[in-house]
C-alpha positions in Angstrom: 213.7 -28.6 180.6 216.6 -31.1 180.8 215.6 -33.6 178.5 214.8 -31.4 175.7 218.0 -29.9 176.5 219.7 -33.2 175.9 218.0 -34.3 173.0 218.7 -30.9 171.3 222.3 -31.4 171.9 222.4 -35.1 170.6 220.4 -33.6 167.3 223.6 -31.0 167.2 226.5 -33.5 167.8 225.3 -36.7 165.9 225.7 -34.7 162.3 229.2 -33.1 163.5 230.2 -36.7 164.8 229.1 -38.1 161.6 231.2 -35.7 159.4 233.7 -36.0 161.8 234.0 -39.8 160.8 233.2 -39.9 157.4 236.3 -37.1 157.3 238.4 -39.5 158.8 237.1 -42.2 156.9 238.0 -41.0 153.6 240.8 -39.8 154.7 242.1 -43.2 155.7 240.9 -44.5 152.1 243.0 -41.5 150.0 246.2 -42.4 152.1 245.2 -46.1 151.1 244.8 -45.9 147.3 248.0 -43.1 147.2 250.0 -46.0 148.7 248.7 -48.7 146.1 248.7 -46.4 143.1 252.5 -45.4 144.1 253.3 -49.5 144.6 251.4 -50.2 141.5 253.2 -47.9 139.3 256.7 -48.6 140.4 256.0 -52.5 139.9 254.5 -51.7 136.4 257.5 -50.0 135.6 259.8 -52.5 136.7 258.4 -54.7 134.3 260.1 -55.3 130.9 256.3 -54.0 129.4 254.9 -51.5 131.4 252.7 -50.3 128.5 250.2 -53.1 127.0 250.3 -54.1 123.4 247.2 -52.2 122.5 248.9 -48.8 123.9 252.4 -49.0 123.3 252.5 -48.3 119.5 250.8 -44.8 119.6 254.3 -43.2 120.7 255.7 -44.0 117.2 252.7 -42.4 115.4 253.4 -38.9 114.2 252.8 -36.4 111.5 255.8 -37.4 109.0 252.8 -38.5 106.3 250.5 -36.0 106.9 247.7 -35.2 109.4 246.8 -38.4 111.7 244.1 -38.3 114.4 245.7 -38.9 117.8 249.8 -38.0 116.6 250.1 -35.4 118.6 252.0 -37.4 121.6 254.0 -39.3 119.5 255.1 -35.7 117.2 255.8 -33.9 120.3 258.1 -37.1 121.4 259.9 -37.2 118.0 260.5 -33.3 118.0 262.2 -33.7 121.3 264.5 -36.8 120.7 265.3 -35.6 117.0 264.5 -39.4 116.3 262.1 -42.1 116.9 261.8 -43.4 120.1 263.1 -46.3 122.0 261.2 -48.5 124.3 262.7 -46.9 127.2 261.8 -43.5 126.1 258.2 -44.3 125.3 257.5 -45.5 128.8 259.1 -42.4 130.1 256.7 -40.4 127.9 254.0 -42.6 129.2 254.7 -42.1 132.8 255.0 -38.3 132.5 251.7 -38.2 131.2 250.7 -40.4 134.0 252.0 -38.1 136.8 250.9 -34.9 135.3 247.2 -36.5 135.3 247.7 -37.5 139.0 248.9 -34.2 139.9 246.0 -32.7 138.1 243.4 -34.9 140.0 245.3 -34.1 143.4 245.2 -30.1 142.3 241.6 -30.4 142.0 240.9 -32.4 145.2 242.6 -29.4 147.1 240.8 -27.2 145.2 237.5 -28.7 146.3 238.8 -29.1 149.3 239.8 -25.2 150.1 236.2 -24.8 149.5 234.5 -26.5 151.7 234.2 -24.4 154.7 235.6 -26.3 157.5 239.0 -27.8 158.2 237.1 -31.5 158.6 234.9 -31.0 155.3 238.3 -30.0 153.4 239.8 -33.0 154.5 236.4 -35.0 153.4 236.5 -33.4 150.0 239.4 -33.8 149.0 240.0 -37.2 150.2 236.7 -38.4 148.6 238.6 -37.0 144.9 241.5 -38.9 145.6 239.4 -42.3 146.7 237.2 -42.4 144.3 238.1 -45.3 141.3 237.2 -43.1 138.4 240.1 -40.7 139.2 243.6 -41.0 140.7 244.0 -44.8 139.9 243.0 -44.6 136.3 246.0 -43.0 134.6 248.3 -45.4 137.0 246.8 -48.3 136.5 246.3 -47.9 132.9 249.5 -46.4 132.0 249.9 -44.7 129.0 246.7 -43.7 128.0 245.9 -40.4 126.4 243.3 -39.8 128.7 246.2 -38.3 130.9 246.1 -35.2 128.6 242.5 -34.9 129.3 242.5 -35.1 133.0 245.4 -32.8 133.6 243.9 -30.2 131.1 240.8 -30.2 132.7 242.8 -30.0 136.1 244.4 -26.9 134.4 241.1 -25.2 133.2 239.8 -25.7 136.7 242.5 -24.2 138.9 244.8 -21.4 136.2 243.9 -18.1 137.7 241.8 -16.6 135.3 240.6 -13.7 136.9 244.1 -12.3 136.8 244.7 -13.1 133.2 244.6 -10.5 130.1 241.5 -11.5 128.2 244.0 -12.3 125.1 246.2 -14.8 127.4 243.3 -16.6 128.7 241.8 -16.5 125.8 245.3 -18.1 124.1 245.4 -20.3 126.9 242.3 -22.1 126.3 242.8 -22.6 122.8 246.3 -24.3 123.4 245.0 -26.4 126.1 241.9 -27.4 124.3 243.8 -28.2 120.8 246.3 -30.1 122.8 243.6 -32.4 124.1 241.8 -32.9 120.9 244.8 -33.4 119.2 245.8 -36.5 121.2 242.5 -37.9 121.3 239.6 -36.1 119.4 236.7 -37.2 121.8 238.2 -35.3 124.3 236.8 -32.0 123.1 233.4 -33.3 123.9 235.2 -33.3 127.8 236.8 -30.4 127.8 235.0 -27.5 125.8 232.3 -27.0 128.4 234.7 -26.9 131.6 236.6 -24.4 128.8 233.5 -22.3 128.9 233.3 -21.7 132.6 236.9 -21.1 132.7 236.6 -17.8 130.5 233.7 -17.1 131.8 235.8 -15.9 134.9 237.4 -13.3 132.9 235.9 -12.1 130.4 232.5 -10.6 132.2 230.0 -8.9 128.6 228.2 -11.6 127.7 229.0 -10.4 124.1 232.8 -10.6 124.5 232.2 -13.9 126.3 230.7 -15.7 123.0 232.7 -14.2 120.7 236.1 -15.2 123.2 234.7 -18.8 123.2 234.5 -19.4 119.8 237.9 -17.6 119.2 238.8 -20.0 121.9 237.2 -23.4 120.7 237.6 -23.0 116.6 240.7 -24.4 116.5 240.5 -27.7 118.5 237.0 -28.1 116.7 238.9 -27.9 113.3 241.4 -30.8 114.3 237.9 -32.3 116.1 236.3 -32.4 112.0 239.5 -33.0 110.3 240.1 -36.1 112.5 237.1 -37.2 111.7 236.6 -37.2 108.1 240.0 -38.1 107.4 241.2 -41.6 107.2 244.5 -42.4 109.0 246.9 -42.7 106.1 248.1 -46.3 105.9 251.6 -45.0 105.6 251.7 -43.6 108.8 249.8 -46.5 110.3 252.7 -49.1 108.8 255.9 -46.8 110.0 254.7 -46.4 113.2 253.6 -50.1 113.9 256.9 -51.2 111.9 258.9 -48.6 114.6 257.4 -49.9 117.9 258.1 -53.3 116.6 261.5 -52.3 116.0 261.8 -51.2 119.8 260.4 -54.3 121.3 257.3 -53.8 121.5 255.2 -57.1 121.5 252.5 -57.9 118.7 249.2 -57.5 119.5 246.9 -59.8 121.6 244.4 -62.1 119.7 241.4 -59.8 121.4 240.2 -59.0 118.1 242.3 -58.2 114.5 245.0 -55.6 114.5 244.2 -54.8 118.4 246.4 -52.2 118.9 245.3 -48.3 119.3 247.5 -47.3 116.0 246.4 -50.6 113.6 242.6 -49.9 114.5 242.7 -46.3 113.5 242.8 -48.1 109.6 238.9 -49.3 110.5 236.4 -46.7 110.2 233.5 -46.6 113.1 231.1 -49.1 112.2 233.8 -51.8 112.1 235.2 -50.7 115.5 231.1 -50.8 116.6 230.7 -54.0 115.0 234.3 -55.3 117.3 233.2 -54.4 120.5 229.6 -56.1 120.2 231.6 -59.1 118.7 233.1 -59.0 122.6 230.0 -58.0 124.6 226.2 -58.2 124.0 224.2 -55.2 124.5 222.7 -56.4 128.2 226.7 -56.4 129.4 227.2 -53.1 128.0 224.0 -51.4 129.8 225.0 -53.3 133.1 228.9 -52.2 133.1 227.4 -48.8 131.6 225.4 -48.5 134.7 227.5 -49.6 137.0 230.4 -47.2 136.1 227.6 -44.5 135.8 226.6 -45.3 139.6 229.9 -44.7 140.7 230.2 -40.9 138.8 227.1 -40.4 140.3 228.4 -41.8 143.9 231.4 -39.1 143.6 230.0 -36.2 142.3 226.8 -36.5 144.6 229.1 -36.9 147.7 231.7 -34.5 147.0 228.6 -31.8 146.6 227.4 -32.9 149.3 230.3 -32.4 151.8 230.6 -29.0 150.2 227.7 -28.0 151.6 224.9 -29.4 148.5 224.4 -25.4 148.2 225.6 -25.2 144.4 222.4 -25.5 142.0 223.7 -23.1 139.2 222.4 -24.1 135.8 225.5 -24.0 134.4 226.9 -26.8 136.5 223.4 -28.7 135.9 224.4 -28.2 131.7 228.3 -29.6 132.5 227.1 -32.6 134.2 224.4 -33.3 131.7 226.9 -32.8 128.8 229.3 -34.9 130.5 226.5 -37.6 131.4 225.6 -37.6 127.8 228.9 -38.1 126.4 230.4 -40.8 128.9 226.7 -42.5 127.8 227.2 -42.5 124.0 231.1 -43.8 124.4 229.9 -46.3 126.8 227.7 -47.6 124.0 230.8 -47.7 121.3 234.1 -48.4 122.8 234.7 -51.0 125.4 236.9 -49.0 128.2 233.5 -47.6 130.1 235.7 -46.5 133.2 237.5 -44.1 131.2 234.5 -42.8 129.7 232.5 -42.0 133.2 236.4 -41.1 134.7 236.4 -38.4 132.0 232.9 -37.2 132.6 233.8 -37.3 136.9 236.6 -34.9 136.3 234.6 -32.7 134.2 232.1 -32.2 136.8 234.6 -32.0 139.6 236.5 -29.1 137.4 233.0 -27.5 137.2 232.4 -27.8 140.8 235.8 -25.8 141.0 234.8 -22.8 138.7 231.6 -22.0 139.8 232.3 -22.5 144.0 233.7 -19.6 145.2 237.0 -19.6 147.1 234.9 -18.2 150.6 232.7 -21.6 150.2 229.3 -23.3 148.8 226.8 -22.2 151.7 224.8 -23.9 154.2 226.1 -27.1 155.4 223.8 -30.4 155.0 220.6 -31.1 157.7 220.9 -33.5 160.0 219.6 -36.4 157.6 222.0 -35.7 154.8 224.6 -35.3 157.2 224.2 -38.6 158.7 223.6 -40.1 154.9 227.4 -39.1 154.5 229.1 -41.9 156.3 227.3 -44.5 154.6 228.0 -43.2 151.4 231.5 -42.2 152.0 232.1 -46.3 153.4 230.6 -47.2 149.8 233.0 -45.0 147.8 235.8 -46.5 149.8 234.7 -49.9 149.2 234.6 -48.9 145.5 237.6 -47.4 145.3 239.5 -50.5 146.9 237.4 -53.2 145.0 236.9 -51.7 141.6 240.8 -50.1 140.6 240.8 -52.8 137.6 237.1 -54.3 137.4 237.2 -56.3 134.2 234.3 -55.7 132.1 233.9 -59.3 130.7 233.2 -60.4 134.3 229.6 -58.4 134.0 228.6 -60.7 130.9 225.0 -61.7 131.4 
């Protein structure tokens, strides 16, 4: 009888030990990522030009010559200051956006950790969110990108107490959040809209009322996206933003492609930008890079899902993930910043996981085989978080 009892004890102990080791490994990795991110941000802000010449000029783009896509951050900055910003004020605005995105990632990590069902599981889940190269490190290491707005909006959609809000207020908040994201960067609507639908579902019980509320909340953002797509950027707005940025001391663009700034590229149509993209990378490199970052996204989401019990199989979760993967895949075929696209997809999936998992937890824990696979998966994610902080796409040319 002693041998069978010992076997049963080992069978129960091994998964528990694996879960504890997984939590410890991920927690250590998360602390390293937080320290590196803080050091990197301080070091970056100590430089004369913390933002790249590509990103910098967008903080001078505004609505002075009529609506222009991606002009909201510069317009808000001008409203606050009453004048065009100087270089330091633009850096401050970019830093605030990055810190808002970091706060959003941490809020998602805490919200998911609280739904894990155990202390060690909660630590592991929160740490896995932080350690991934597709979450917290992105807004810090790619300072000033408007993606930070999308990350912050996703976190707000996931973490606001929607069930306690009156329906009109909830609809208004969702409309405002989606509108801000879309006016900052039009394709962000494709990422935030599915999560917005889940958020509204928490406070609108009736299916018919939910359809009406969703339409009312998303139509303004959809109108902004449509206007961004059909209305070319006015030459006067582009020229003025470029001139004001230069007057503030922003260095000229690099020679990667002609007019290589976030503002000057607004002069070019989709096909022109696509041609420039494929002049830098061959299709095989695009496929390889897309698969690499897609794999990191799958590793992040899969590990978090398993750490939370692996019990959530809601069709809505599958729908949001599928939508995010399709959007990230399409953007990867049209733009060089693969890491950004898959970061948005990952954050969208994490936000959906928060909204669809009850506060009491996701359900039963992992079986023995799955529990033992958590440790190598966690080690792989920690290694990715260390090695892939700024993985250069050009190193994958084949």
